[in-house]
C-alpha positions as CSV (number, residue, x, y, z in Angstrom):
1,X,58.5,6.5,-72.3
2,X,55.6,4.8,-73.6
3,X,52.7,4.9,-70.7
4,X,50.4,1.9,-70.2
5,X,47.1,1.8,-71.2
6,X,46.3,0.9,-67.2
7,X,48.7,3.8,-66.4
8,X,46.2,6.3,-68.7
9,X,43.4,5.1,-67.1
10,X,44.4,5.4,-63.6
11,X,45.3,9.1,-64.0
12,X,42.0,10.0,-65.9
13,X,40.2,8.5,-62.7
14,X,42.3,10.2,-60.4
15,X,41.6,13.7,-62.3
16,X,38.4,13.2,-62.2
17,X,38.1,12.4,-58.5
18,X,40.4,15.4,-57.5
19,X,38.4,17.8,-59.8
20,X,34.4,18.5,-58.7
21,X,32.7,17.6,-61.8
22,X,32.2,21.3,-63.8
23,X,28.7,23.2,-63.5
24,X,26.1,21.8,-66.4
25,X,26.4,25.2,-68.8
26,X,23.9,27.8,-68.6
27,X,21.1,27.7,-71.0
28,X,21.1,30.0,-73.8
29,X,18.5,31.9,-74.5
30,X,15.1,30.3,-75.7
31,X,16.6,27.2,-75.3
32,X,15.9,24.2,-72.3
33,X,17.3,20.9,-71.6
34,X,14.8,18.0,-72.5
35,X,12.8,16.3,-69.2
36,X,13.6,13.3,-69.0
37,X,10.7,10.8,-68.5
38,X,10.8,9.6,-65.4
39,X,11.3,13.7,-64.0
40,X,8.1,14.5,-66.1
41,X,6.5,11.6,-64.9
42,X,6.5,12.6,-61.3
43,X,5.8,16.3,-61.6
44,X,2.9,16.2,-63.9
45,X,1.3,13.1,-61.4
46,X,1.9,16.0,-58.9
47,X,0.2,18.6,-60.6
48,X,-2.4,15.9,-61.6
49,X,-3.1,15.0,-58.5
50,X,-3.0,18.7,-57.2
51,X,-6.2,19.3,-59.7
52,X,-8.0,16.3,-58.3
53,X,-7.7,17.6,-55.0
54,X,-9.2,21.1,-56.1
55,X,-12.3,19.1,-57.9
56,X,-12.6,17.1,-54.4
57,X,-12.8,20.1,-52.4
58,X,-15.3,21.9,-54.9
59,X,-17.3,19.1,-55.0
60,X,-17.7,19.1,-51.1
61,X,-17.7,23.2,-50.6
62,X,-20.7,22.8,-53.0
63,X,-22.6,20.3,-50.7
64,X,-20.6,19.7,-47.6
65,X,-21.1,15.8,-46.4
66,X,-19.1,12.9,-44.6
67,X,-18.7,11.0,-47.9
68,X,-17.1,14.5,-50.0
69,X,-15.0,15.4,-47.2
70,X,-13.6,12.0,-46.9
71,X,-12.9,11.8,-50.2
72,X,-11.4,15.3,-50.3
73,X,-8.9,14.1,-47.3
74,X,-7.4,10.8,-49.7
75,X,-7.0,13.4,-52.6
76,X,-5.1,15.7,-50.3
77,X,-3.2,12.9,-48.7
78,X,-2.7,11.4,-52.4
79,X,-0.9,15.1,-53.5
80,X,0.8,16.0,-50.8
81,X,2.8,12.4,-51.0
82,X,3.5,12.9,-54.7
83,X,4.7,16.4,-53.9
84,X,7.3,15.7,-51.4
85,X,8.6,13.1,-53.7
86,X,8.8,15.6,-56.2
87,X,10.4,17.7,-54.0
88,X,13.0,14.8,-52.8
89,X,13.8,15.1,-56.7
90,X,15.0,19.0,-56.0
91,X,16.8,18.2,-52.7
92,X,18.8,15.3,-54.7
93,X,19.7,17.4,-57.7
94,X,20.5,20.7,-55.0
95,X,18.1,22.9,-56.7
96,X,16.1,25.5,-55.2
97,X,11.9,25.0,-55.6
98,X,10.7,27.6,-58.0
99,X,8.3,28.7,-56.0
100,X,10.9,28.5,-52.6
101,X,12.0,32.2,-51.2
102,X,13.9,33.0,-48.3
103,X,14.4,29.1,-47.7
104,X,10.9,28.9,-47.2
105,X,8.4,26.4,-49.3
106,X,5.2,28.0,-49.8
107,X,3.6,24.9,-50.7
108,X,4.7,22.5,-47.6
109,X,5.2,25.7,-45.4
110,X,4.9,24.0,-41.9
111,X,4.7,24.5,-38.6
112,X,1.0,26.3,-39.0
113,X,-0.6,28.2,-36.4
114,X,-4.2,27.1,-37.2
115,X,-5.9,29.6,-34.7
116,X,-4.8,32.5,-37.6
117,X,-7.1,30.9,-40.1
118,X,-10.0,29.5,-37.8
119,X,-11.6,29.3,-34.1
120,X,-9.9,26.7,-32.0
121,X,-10.4,25.6,-28.7
122,X,-10.5,28.6,-26.4
123,X,-10.9,31.3,-29.0
124,X,-14.2,30.3,-31.0
125,X,-14.3,33.7,-33.2
126,X,-11.0,33.7,-34.3
127,X,-8.5,33.6,-37.2
128,X,-9.4,35.0,-40.7
129,X,-13.1,32.9,-40.8
130,X,-14.6,35.1,-38.2
131,X,-12.5,38.4,-39.5
132,X,-14.5,40.7,-41.4
133,X,-12.5,41.1,-44.5
134,X,-12.4,39.9,-48.0
135,X,-11.1,36.9,-49.5
136,X,-9.5,36.8,-52.5
137,X,-6.2,34.8,-53.9
138,X,-3.9,38.2,-53.5
139,X,-4.7,38.5,-50.0
140,X,-3.5,35.4,-49.5
141,X,-0.2,35.7,-51.0
142,X,0.3,38.8,-49.0
143,X,-0.7,37.5,-45.8
144,X,1.1,34.0,-46.0
145,X,3.8,34.3,-43.6
146,X,3.6,38.2,-43.3
147,X,4.2,39.1,-39.6
148,X,4.9,35.2,-38.7
149,X,6.3,32.1,-40.1
150,X,3.8,29.9,-38.6
151,X,1.0,32.1,-40.0
152,X,-0.1,30.4,-43.4
153,X,-2.9,30.9,-46.2
154,X,-0.8,29.2,-48.5
155,X,0.2,25.7,-49.5
156,X,-0.9,21.9,-48.2
157,X,-1.5,22.5,-44.6
158,X,-3.4,25.4,-44.3
159,X,-6.0,23.1,-46.4
160,X,-5.0,20.2,-44.1
161,X,-6.3,22.4,-41.3
162,X,-9.4,23.1,-42.7
163,X,-10.6,19.2,-43.9
164,X,-9.4,17.5,-40.8
165,X,-9.8,20.7,-37.6
166,X,-8.6,19.4,-34.5
167,X,-7.0,16.2,-34.3
168,X,-10.1,14.2,-32.1
169,X,-12.5,16.4,-34.0
170,X,-15.0,13.7,-36.0
171,X,-15.3,14.1,-39.6
172,X,-19.4,13.9,-39.2
173,X,-18.3,17.0,-36.8
174,X,-16.2,18.9,-39.0
175,X,-18.5,18.7,-41.8
176,X,-21.5,20.9,-39.8
177,X,-18.3,23.7,-39.6
178,X,-19.2,23.9,-43.2
179,X,-23.2,24.3,-43.3
180,X,-24.4,27.4,-42.9
181,X,-27.2,28.3,-40.4
182,X,-30.8,30.0,-41.1
183,X,-30.6,32.8,-40.8
184,X,-27.2,33.5,-41.9
185,X,-25.2,35.6,-39.8
186,X,-23.4,39.0,-40.6
187,X,-20.2,37.2,-40.6
188,X,-21.0,33.5,-42.3
189,X,-18.4,31.5,-41.0
190,X,-19.2,28.6,-42.6
191,X,-19.8,30.3,-46.2
192,X,-16.0,32.0,-45.8
193,X,-15.0,28.4,-44.7
194,X,-16.0,27.2,-47.9
195,X,-14.7,29.9,-49.6
196,X,-11.1,30.1,-48.1
197,X,-10.8,26.4,-48.7
198,X,-11.9,26.7,-52.5
199,X,-9.0,29.3,-53.1
200,X,-6.6,27.4,-51.0
201,X,-7.1,24.6,-53.3
202,X,-6.9,26.9,-56.5
203,X,-3.9,28.1,-55.3
204,X,-2.3,25.3,-55.0
205,X,-2.5,24.5,-58.5
206,X,-0.9,27.3,-59.9
207,X,2.0,27.1,-57.6
208,X,2.4,23.3,-58.8
209,X,1.8,24.5,-62.7
210,X,5.4,26.1,-62.5
211,X,6.9,22.4,-61.8
212,X,5.2,21.1,-64.6
213,X,6.6,23.6,-67.0
214,X,8.5,21.8,-69.6
215,X,11.4,23.8,-69.0
216,X,11.6,23.6,-65.1
217,X,11.6,19.7,-65.6
218,X,14.6,20.0,-68.0
219,X,16.2,22.1,-65.5
220,X,15.6,19.3,-62.8
221,X,16.8,16.6,-65.3
222,X,19.9,18.1,-66.2
223,X,20.9,19.1,-62.5
224,X,20.1,15.2,-61.4
225,X,22.1,13.8,-64.2
226,X,25.1,15.9,-63.1
227,X,24.6,14.6,-59.8
228,X,24.4,11.3,-60.9
229,X,27.7,12.0,-63.0
230,X,29.4,13.3,-59.9
231,X,28.6,9.9,-57.4
232,X,29.9,7.5,-61.1
233,X,33.2,9.7,-60.7
234,X,33.7,9.5,-56.9
235,X,32.6,5.7,-56.5
236,X,35.2,4.8,-59.9
237,X,37.8,7.1,-58.2
238,X,37.0,5.2,-54.4
239,X,37.4,1.8,-56.4
240,X,41.3,2.7,-57.1
241,X,43.9,1.5,-55.2
242,X,46.0,4.3,-54.6
243,X,48.9,2.6,-52.9
244,X,49.7,1.5,-56.4
245,X,48.0,0.1,-59.3
246,X,46.5,-3.5,-58.9
247,X,47.3,-6.6,-61.5
248,X,44.9,-8.6,-59.3
249,X,42.0,-10.1,-61.0
250,X,38.8,-8.4,-61.0
251,X,37.1,-10.7,-58.5
252,X,40.2,-10.5,-56.2
253,X,40.0,-6.6,-56.2
254,X,36.4,-6.9,-55.4
255,X,37.3,-9.4,-52.2
256,X,39.8,-6.6,-51.0
257,X,37.7,-3.9,-51.1
258,X,35.2,-5.7,-49.3
259,X,37.9,-6.7,-46.8
260,X,38.9,-2.9,-46.3
261,X,35.4,-1.9,-46.0
262,X,35.0,-4.1,-43.1
């Protein structure tokens, strides 16, 4: 018996719909998929905006004033928004972010316990800012969520808290927290805030660089392409009349599909 082309096409679509798309083959040692321009552009911009944020923070802590604080806040918003776009790509691709461990994203962990970092109403000398502890990149990495998920010392939101402070705090009042009094006390909280903010910004840039490696961009591009293929195959299978092959013109078939979906 000779199968008609239409029957062959139907069989192919049904088989594709019934079988999940194969996982992309593992990359061979020393090789990686080429990143797409869209993925490269999105993640590269996230890295650039994080660098811009660090520069604005360095500018602010070198001479704390309201205008520089507002510039740093604007840079934070842009960098965080762009990172969330990259994060959404990983969600769509079904991939875990490279810096994520134990279902926790060190770049965007939330919520935060502000008193772990600095003073809050009712606790005027709380947090790492007022502690007699040396601040460093390695210290922040160890302390991050060390004993509680809300103890954050890395990522966007500790930076956000140090830049904004309490919700009702005016920008001009916030700036005062970064200006050291004279004579400086034994524990100069303002100086430690400046140092802590700078270290956090530096760490943020370093973490984001992983997302901008061509090999990581290629991994994301490959996974996104696989997801798009799966969506295309599912859509094609859903368009098939599983009750029998329809010989109706395409326009009539589209109308019938619309009526069935109502």
